C-alpha positions, 0 to 999 in steps of 0.5 A: 273768564277772560284774562289779559296782561296787566301790571301791578293788579291787586288781583295778581297772586304772583308778581315778579319784578326783574327776577334773576338767578345766577349759579356762579357765572351761569345766569339761569334766569335773567330779569324776569318780570311777570304777573299771574292773575287770580283764577288763571291757568298760566302756561310757562312754556319753553324748551328743556333747560331754559329756566322754567324750573329755576323760576318755579323754585324762586316763586315757591321759596326753594331758591333765593333770587340773586336779585329782583323782587317777588310776591306770591299771595302777597308774601315774599316766598323766602319768608313764607310761614307754615300757614303761607305754604299751606296755601300752595301746592307744588308738583315737582318733576319726577315721582317722590312718593313712597313706592313701598306704600299703597296709593291710599297710604301715600295720600294719607301720609300727605294729608297728615303732613299738612294737618288734614284732620276733619273728614280726611277719609272723605277728602282722600276718596274724593281726590282718588275719584277725581284722578281716577285711582279709586279702584287702585287705592290698595295697590303699591305706588311702586307698581303703578304705571308712569301715568298712574304715578303722575295722577297720584302725585297730583292728588297728593299735591291737592290733598290740602286744597291749596289755592295756588298750584305750581305744576312743574312739567306735569305732563312730561313723559306721558302719552298724548291721551293722558296729557289731554286728561291732565288738562281736563283735570286742570280745567276742573281745578280752575273751575273750583277756584284754583290758580294754576302755574303750569310749566311745559315743554309741549308748546301745543299746550299753550292752547289750554292756557289763559295766559302764556309766558314764553321762556328761552335761554333764561329770558321771558320773551313775552306774556300773551294770550294764546291768540296774542302769541299767534299775532305776535309771531305772525304780525297779525291774523292769517287769512287763506283765500282760494280763487277759481283762477290763477292770481296774477303777481300784479293783483297780489301787489295791489292786495298788499297795498290795502291798509289792513294787510301786513307784509307780503302775501304768500302763495300757497298754490296756483289758486291760494294765498295767505294774507296777514291782516289786522283782524280777520273777521273785519278784513275778510269781507274787504279782501273779497271785495278787493279780489273782485275788483282785481277780477279774482273769483273767490271760492273760499276764505278762512281764518287759519290758526297756525299750530303753536309749534310754528308760533314758537319757532317764529318767536325763537327765530326772531329772538335769535335774529336780534342777538348780536353776532359774537 
Protein backbone atom coordinates (compact mmCIF):
# COMPACT_ATOMS: atom_id res chain seq x y z
CA UNK A 1 0.00 0.00 0.00
CA UNK A 2 1.32 3.44 -0.92
CA UNK A 3 0.93 6.25 1.59
CA UNK A 4 1.22 9.91 0.71
CA UNK A 5 1.09 13.12 2.68
CA UNK A 6 -2.46 14.32 3.10
CA UNK A 7 -4.47 16.85 5.02
CA UNK A 8 -7.65 16.19 6.97
CA UNK A 9 -8.28 12.79 5.40
CA UNK A 10 -11.04 10.66 6.87
CA UNK A 11 -8.51 7.81 6.86
CA UNK A 12 -6.24 9.50 9.39
CA UNK A 13 -6.02 7.85 12.82
CA UNK A 14 -3.94 10.77 14.15
CA UNK A 15 -4.61 14.41 13.30
CA UNK A 16 -2.62 17.07 15.17
CA UNK A 17 -2.99 20.77 14.40
CA UNK A 18 -0.54 23.37 15.76
CA UNK A 19 0.18 21.14 18.76
CA UNK A 20 2.35 22.93 21.34
CA UNK A 21 3.68 21.92 24.74
CA UNK A 22 5.60 24.18 27.10
CA UNK A 23 7.07 23.31 30.49
CA UNK A 24 7.38 26.68 32.16
CA UNK A 25 9.38 28.83 29.77
CA UNK A 26 10.78 25.84 27.90
CA UNK A 27 9.03 25.04 24.62
CA UNK A 28 9.28 21.26 24.18
CA UNK A 29 7.05 20.99 21.08
CA UNK A 30 6.37 23.98 18.87
CA UNK A 31 3.27 24.18 16.63
CA UNK A 32 3.38 20.60 15.38
CA UNK A 33 0.95 19.63 12.62
CA UNK A 34 0.80 16.09 11.25
CA UNK A 35 -1.55 13.35 10.09
CA UNK A 36 -1.04 9.59 10.29
CA UNK A 37 -3.08 7.52 7.81
CA UNK A 38 -4.71 4.29 8.92
CA UNK A 39 -2.56 1.23 8.28
CA UNK A 40 0.74 3.13 7.95
CA UNK A 41 4.06 2.78 9.72
CA UNK A 42 4.83 6.37 10.66
CA UNK A 43 8.43 6.99 11.69
CA UNK A 44 9.04 9.91 14.04
CA UNK A 45 12.75 10.58 13.77
CA UNK A 46 15.10 12.97 15.50
CA UNK A 47 17.91 13.25 18.05
CA UNK A 48 17.43 12.66 21.75
CA UNK A 49 15.63 15.53 23.46
CA UNK A 50 14.01 16.96 20.32
CA UNK A 51 10.41 16.50 21.51
CA UNK A 52 9.49 13.05 20.22
CA UNK A 53 8.45 11.55 23.57
CA UNK A 54 6.58 14.70 24.60
CA UNK A 55 4.63 14.51 21.35
CA UNK A 56 3.72 10.86 21.94
CA UNK A 57 2.57 11.71 25.46
CA UNK A 58 0.23 14.36 24.06
CA UNK A 59 -1.08 11.95 21.44
CA UNK A 60 -1.82 9.34 24.12
CA UNK A 61 -3.37 11.77 26.62
CA UNK A 62 -0.56 11.61 29.17
CA UNK A 63 0.21 15.31 28.64
CA UNK A 64 -2.38 17.97 27.96
CA UNK A 65 -1.21 20.29 25.16
CA UNK A 66 -0.47 23.91 26.03
CA UNK A 67 -2.25 24.84 22.80
CA UNK A 68 -3.40 23.27 19.56
CA UNK A 69 -5.81 20.48 18.72
CA UNK A 70 -5.37 16.73 18.45
CA UNK A 71 -7.62 13.85 17.43
CA UNK A 72 -6.60 10.20 17.84
CA UNK A 73 -9.03 7.60 16.50
CA UNK A 74 -11.56 10.41 16.27
CA UNK A 75 -11.29 11.48 19.92
CA UNK A 76 -9.36 14.00 22.00
CA UNK A 77 -6.84 11.83 23.93
CA UNK A 78 -7.32 13.86 27.12
CA UNK A 79 -10.96 12.72 27.13
CA UNK A 80 -10.35 9.07 26.28
CA UNK A 81 -12.74 6.59 27.87
CA UNK A 82 -11.61 3.13 28.98
CA UNK A 83 -12.90 1.64 25.73
CA UNK A 84 -10.98 4.29 23.74
CA UNK A 85 -7.74 3.42 25.53
CA UNK A 86 -8.23 -0.26 24.82
CA UNK A 87 -7.82 0.54 21.11
CA UNK A 88 -4.30 1.86 21.75
CA UNK A 89 -1.04 0.18 22.70
CA UNK A 90 1.76 2.31 24.16
CA UNK A 91 5.29 0.95 24.51
CA UNK A 92 7.25 3.41 26.62
CA UNK A 93 11.01 3.67 26.94
CA UNK A 94 12.59 1.43 29.53
CA UNK A 95 11.39 -1.79 31.15
CA UNK A 96 8.33 -1.33 33.37
CA UNK A 97 7.15 -4.92 33.82
CA UNK A 98 7.67 -6.91 37.01
CA UNK A 99 11.17 -8.44 37.32
CA UNK A 100 10.07 -10.89 40.05
CA UNK A 101 7.37 -12.39 37.81
CA UNK A 102 7.96 -14.85 35.00
CA UNK A 103 7.51 -13.96 31.35
CA UNK A 104 4.15 -15.75 31.33
CA UNK A 105 3.00 -14.14 34.58
CA UNK A 106 3.81 -10.66 33.28
CA UNK A 107 1.80 -11.24 30.12
CA UNK A 108 -1.05 -12.80 32.07
CA UNK A 109 -1.14 -9.78 34.38
CA UNK A 110 -1.24 -7.40 31.39
CA UNK A 111 -4.07 -9.46 29.90
CA UNK A 112 -6.00 -9.24 33.18
CA UNK A 113 -5.49 -5.47 33.27
CA UNK A 114 -7.07 -5.14 29.81
CA UNK A 115 -9.83 -7.63 30.53
CA UNK A 116 -8.65 -10.23 28.03
CA UNK A 117 -10.73 -13.24 29.02
CA UNK A 118 -11.85 -15.42 26.15
CA UNK A 119 -9.09 -17.73 24.89
CA UNK A 120 -6.50 -15.83 26.94
CA UNK A 121 -4.03 -18.72 27.05
CA UNK A 122 -4.16 -19.11 23.29
CA UNK A 123 -3.61 -15.37 22.86
CA UNK A 124 -0.58 -15.33 25.19
CA UNK A 125 1.03 -18.33 23.55
CA UNK A 126 0.52 -16.73 20.15
CA UNK A 127 2.21 -13.53 21.33
CA UNK A 128 5.14 -15.39 22.89
CA UNK A 129 5.58 -17.27 19.66
CA UNK A 130 5.44 -13.99 17.72
CA UNK A 131 8.23 -12.36 19.78
CA UNK A 132 10.17 -15.64 20.01
CA UNK A 133 9.92 -16.05 23.79
CA UNK A 134 7.79 -19.18 23.94
CA UNK A 135 10.68 -21.29 25.24
CA UNK A 136 11.43 -18.68 27.91
CA UNK A 137 7.96 -18.21 29.40
CA UNK A 138 8.96 -19.67 32.79
CA UNK A 139 12.00 -17.41 33.17
CA UNK A 140 11.91 -14.50 35.59
CA UNK A 141 11.63 -11.22 33.68
CA UNK A 142 14.46 -9.76 35.77
CA UNK A 143 16.81 -12.45 34.45
CA UNK A 144 16.19 -11.70 30.79
CA UNK A 145 18.68 -9.96 28.52
CA UNK A 146 17.98 -6.40 27.43
CA UNK A 147 16.75 -7.52 24.03
CA UNK A 148 14.46 -10.17 25.53
CA UNK A 149 12.99 -7.57 27.89
CA UNK A 150 12.18 -5.34 24.92
CA UNK A 151 10.47 -8.25 23.18
CA UNK A 152 8.46 -9.03 26.32
CA UNK A 153 7.46 -5.37 26.59
CA UNK A 154 6.28 -5.44 22.98
CA UNK A 155 4.21 -8.56 23.65
CA UNK A 156 2.61 -6.89 26.68
CA UNK A 157 1.78 -3.86 24.53
CA UNK A 158 0.02 -6.14 22.04
CA UNK A 159 -1.85 -8.31 24.53
CA UNK A 160 -5.23 -6.60 23.98
CA UNK A 161 -4.79 -6.44 20.19
CA UNK A 162 -4.87 -2.61 19.84
CA UNK A 163 -5.47 -1.10 16.43
CA UNK A 164 -3.04 1.81 16.97
CA UNK A 165 0.44 1.32 18.44
CA UNK A 166 2.67 4.06 19.83
CA UNK A 167 6.19 2.65 20.16
CA UNK A 168 8.58 5.07 21.86
CA UNK A 169 12.22 4.27 21.01
CA UNK A 170 11.50 0.51 20.76
CA UNK A 171 14.93 -0.25 19.28
CA UNK A 172 17.03 1.97 21.57
CA UNK A 173 20.02 0.27 23.14
CA UNK A 174 19.75 -3.05 21.32
CA UNK A 175 22.14 -4.51 18.77
CA UNK A 176 21.66 -3.99 15.01
CA UNK A 177 20.51 -7.57 14.36
CA UNK A 178 17.76 -7.32 16.97
CA UNK A 179 16.79 -3.87 15.69
CA UNK A 180 16.20 -5.43 12.28
CA UNK A 181 14.20 -8.23 13.91
CA UNK A 182 11.97 -5.64 15.59
CA UNK A 183 11.25 -4.03 12.24
CA UNK A 184 10.30 -7.46 10.92
CA UNK A 185 7.82 -7.62 13.82
CA UNK A 186 6.49 -4.16 12.93
CA UNK A 187 5.99 -5.08 9.27
CA UNK A 188 4.11 -8.20 10.32
CA UNK A 189 1.90 -6.15 12.65
CA UNK A 190 1.17 -3.75 9.80
CA UNK A 191 0.14 -6.66 7.59
CA UNK A 192 -2.33 -7.68 10.32
CA UNK A 193 -4.01 -4.26 10.08
CA UNK A 194 -2.31 -2.31 12.86
CA UNK A 195 -1.19 1.32 12.50
CA UNK A 196 2.22 2.04 14.03
CA UNK A 197 3.68 5.33 15.26
CA UNK A 198 7.36 4.62 15.93
CA UNK A 199 9.82 7.09 17.44
CA UNK A 200 13.52 6.53 16.90
CA UNK A 201 16.84 8.34 16.96
CA UNK A 202 18.29 5.83 14.48
CA UNK A 203 17.92 7.82 11.28
CA UNK A 204 18.53 4.80 9.05
CA UNK A 205 15.26 3.28 10.26
CA UNK A 206 13.43 5.77 8.04
CA UNK A 207 13.86 3.25 5.24
CA UNK A 208 11.38 0.88 6.94
CA UNK A 209 8.60 3.48 7.24
CA UNK A 210 5.80 4.53 4.92
CA UNK A 211 5.96 8.14 6.11
CA UNK A 212 8.60 9.91 8.17
CA UNK A 213 8.31 12.98 10.37
CA UNK A 214 11.63 14.71 11.04
CA UNK A 215 11.87 16.44 14.43
CA UNK A 216 14.55 18.90 15.51
CA UNK A 217 14.60 21.13 18.59
CA UNK A 218 10.86 20.81 19.17
CA UNK A 219 9.88 21.52 15.56
CA UNK A 220 8.53 19.15 12.94
CA UNK A 221 10.63 20.03 9.90
CA UNK A 222 8.65 17.93 7.43
CA UNK A 223 6.64 14.79 6.82
CA UNK A 224 7.67 12.83 3.75
CA UNK A 225 8.02 9.38 2.27
CA UNK A 226 11.56 7.97 2.54
CA UNK A 227 12.21 8.80 -1.12
CA UNK A 228 10.67 12.23 -0.57
CA UNK A 229 13.13 12.89 2.26
CA UNK A 230 16.03 12.27 -0.07
CA UNK A 231 14.55 14.58 -2.67
CA UNK A 232 14.01 17.31 -0.08
CA UNK A 233 17.57 16.98 1.23
CA UNK A 234 19.36 16.87 -2.11
CA UNK A 235 16.96 18.84 -4.31
CA UNK A 236 16.13 15.87 -6.51
CA UNK A 237 17.45 12.40 -7.30
CA UNK A 238 21.16 11.65 -7.50
CA UNK A 239 22.71 10.08 -10.61
CA UNK A 240 26.36 9.01 -10.81
CA UNK A 241 28.09 8.83 -14.20
CA UNK A 242 31.45 7.16 -14.84
CA UNK A 243 33.26 8.04 -18.06
CA UNK A 244 36.20 6.58 -19.94
CA UNK A 245 38.03 9.90 -20.08
CA UNK A 246 38.57 13.06 -18.06
CA UNK A 247 35.44 15.22 -17.94
CA UNK A 248 36.37 18.77 -18.87
CA UNK A 249 35.10 21.78 -16.92
CA UNK A 250 33.40 23.15 -20.03
CA UNK A 251 31.52 19.88 -20.53
CA UNK A 252 30.37 19.91 -16.94
CA UNK A 253 29.10 23.48 -17.34
CA UNK A 254 27.16 22.47 -20.46
CA UNK A 255 25.57 19.52 -18.64
CA UNK A 256 24.54 21.82 -15.80
CA UNK A 257 22.49 23.86 -18.29
CA UNK A 258 20.22 20.91 -19.10
CA UNK A 259 16.65 21.77 -17.99
CA UNK A 260 16.26 18.70 -15.75
CA UNK A 261 19.58 19.18 -13.90
CA UNK A 262 19.36 20.79 -10.47
CA UNK A 263 22.32 22.77 -9.17
CA UNK A 264 26.03 22.18 -9.54
CA UNK A 265 27.46 18.90 -10.81
CA UNK A 266 29.88 17.35 -8.33
CA UNK A 267 33.16 15.71 -9.32
CA UNK A 268 33.65 12.39 -7.47
CA UNK A 269 36.95 11.63 -9.20
CA UNK A 270 38.72 12.25 -12.47
CA UNK A 271 36.20 10.15 -14.35
CA UNK A 272 33.06 10.35 -12.19
CA UNK A 273 30.41 12.98 -11.57
CA UNK A 274 27.23 13.17 -9.50
CA UNK A 275 24.26 14.97 -11.00
CA UNK A 276 21.06 16.03 -9.21
CA UNK A 277 18.07 15.56 -11.53
CA UNK A 278 14.28 15.75 -11.34
CA UNK A 279 13.65 12.06 -12.09
CA UNK A 280 16.54 9.62 -12.44
CA UNK A 281 14.77 7.10 -14.68
CA UNK A 282 13.90 9.66 -17.34
CA UNK A 283 17.05 11.75 -16.93
CA UNK A 284 19.66 8.99 -17.34
CA UNK A 285 19.05 8.36 -21.09
CA UNK A 286 19.09 12.11 -21.77
CA UNK A 287 22.27 12.53 -19.72
CA UNK A 288 23.98 9.77 -21.68
CA UNK A 289 22.96 11.42 -24.95
CA UNK A 290 24.17 14.82 -23.73
CA UNK A 291 27.49 13.31 -22.63
CA UNK A 292 27.96 11.76 -26.05
CA UNK A 293 27.35 15.19 -27.56
CA UNK A 294 30.20 16.48 -25.40
CA UNK A 295 32.50 13.70 -26.60
CA UNK A 296 32.26 11.86 -23.27
CA UNK A 297 32.22 8.06 -23.41
CA UNK A 298 29.87 6.88 -20.66
CA UNK A 299 30.90 3.59 -19.06
CA UNK A 300 28.27 3.30 -16.32
CA UNK A 301 25.31 5.19 -14.91
CA UNK A 302 23.42 4.53 -11.70
CA UNK A 303 20.95 6.17 -9.38
CA UNK A 304 22.55 6.73 -5.98
CA UNK A 305 20.45 6.45 -2.82
CA UNK A 306 22.22 8.57 -0.19
CA UNK A 307 22.17 7.04 3.31
CA UNK A 308 19.58 8.54 5.63
CA UNK A 309 22.30 9.76 7.98
CA UNK A 310 23.46 12.07 5.18
CA UNK A 311 19.86 13.04 4.43
CA UNK A 312 19.22 13.99 8.05
CA UNK A 313 22.46 15.99 8.31
CA UNK A 314 21.55 17.97 5.19
CA UNK A 315 18.07 18.74 6.49
CA UNK A 316 19.42 19.90 9.86
CA UNK A 317 22.14 22.01 8.23
CA UNK A 318 19.48 23.68 6.11
CA UNK A 319 17.32 24.33 9.17
CA UNK A 320 20.26 25.84 11.07
CA UNK A 321 21.22 27.99 8.08
CA UNK A 322 17.72 29.48 8.10
CA UNK A 323 17.87 30.36 11.81
CA UNK A 324 18.46 34.05 12.49
CA UNK A 325 21.78 34.92 14.08
CA UNK A 326 21.30 35.86 17.74
